[in-house]
N, C-alpha and C positions, 0 to 999 in steps of 0.2 A: 344769862340772866337779863332781864328781870322776869320773875314769875309772879303773876297776880292771881289770887284765888278768892272767889266768893264762896263762902260756906253759908248755906241758908236753910231755914226751916221749910219743910215740904209744903206747909200750908200756903206758901207764896207762889206755887206753881201756876195757878190760874190768875194771879194778880200781876206778875212781872214777866216781861219778855226778856228772858235771860240771854238769849242769843244777841239781841239788840244791845243789851246792857254791856255784854262783853265787847262788842265792837266799839261802843262809845268809850269805854275805858281804854281799849287798845289805841284809839285815836288820840285820846288825851295823853297817854304815855308817850306816843310818838311825837306829839307837838312840843314836848319838853326839850327835845333835841339832845337828851342825855343818854339815849339807849339805841343800840343797833337793831334794826328791824328783824334780822334773823334770830335774835335772842328773845323777843317778846312773846310771852305766853299768857293768855288770859283764859280762865276756866272757872267752872262752877262745880261745887260738891253739894248735893242735896242731902239733907239730914232728915231721915224718916223718924228717928226717935230723938226727942228733946223735951226739956222741962224749962219753961221760961217764967220767971218772976212769980206771979200769983197763980200760975197754972191755967189761966183762962185759955180755951182752945183757939181763940183768935189772936193770941199773942204770937208775934213773929219776929225773926231776926235775920240780919245779914251781917256776917263777920267777914271783913276783908283783910287779907294778908298780902303784903307786897314784899317779896324777897328779892333783894338786889345785891349785886356784887359791890365790893368796896370801890372807892374812888370818886364819890360825889361828896360835895361839901354838905354840911348840915343845912345851910340855906337852900341848896339845890334839892335836898331830900324833903325839906319842909314845903318848898314851893310845889314840888311834885305831889306831895300828899294833899296840900290845899286844893290843887287843880283836880285831882282825882275825886276827892271828897265832894267838891262842888258839882262835878259832872254827875256823880251818883245821886247826890241829894236832889238835884234838879230832876233827874230821870225818875226818881221815886217819890216825887212830891205828893202824889195822892195817898201814899202810905202814911205820911206824916200828918195827914188830916185825921187819923185815928189815934187813939191813945194806946195802941197795942203793938207798936213797931219800934225796934231798936237797930241802930246801924253803928258799926265800929270799923276802924281802919288802923292797922299797925304796919309800919315799915321796918324791916329787919335787914341788916347787912349780913352777907354770908362770908364766913371765914374762907379765904381762897385756898388755904392749906388743907381744908376739910371738905372740898367740893370738887367732884369729878364731872367732866362734861365731854361729850363727843357730839358734834353737830354737823350734819351733812347739808344743812340749809344755808349756813353762812357762806360757803364757797360759791354756791349758785347765785345768791343775792349780791355778793361782792363782785362777781364777774359781770353780772347784769348792770351794775352801777358804774362800771369802769368804761 
């Protein structure tokens, strides 16, 4: 962990460079110093079917979900959320110039007893940094 997901309305495809946005969030996550490089995942999920607010076709959304393992303080989680939200808000500034865009972020801790992982990336990156 951490796993960061952008879930977004398909009408944003021509308005947002999601590859660049993923890289910007990845960089912000790494700058916190709270997460190991081999664990970071940032991805998008495009939603083709959606109904937003008053159903105007120009209404759009991005819902961000950040799932992390336990072990960070509430202050660390809050600072991380603030940093990510600022990065994304700055990146998407043109969308906020319209009255049709909604952005949300939620951070969730994963119960370690109910989470299974196998990662071949960690050993490679750990050996590289030694």
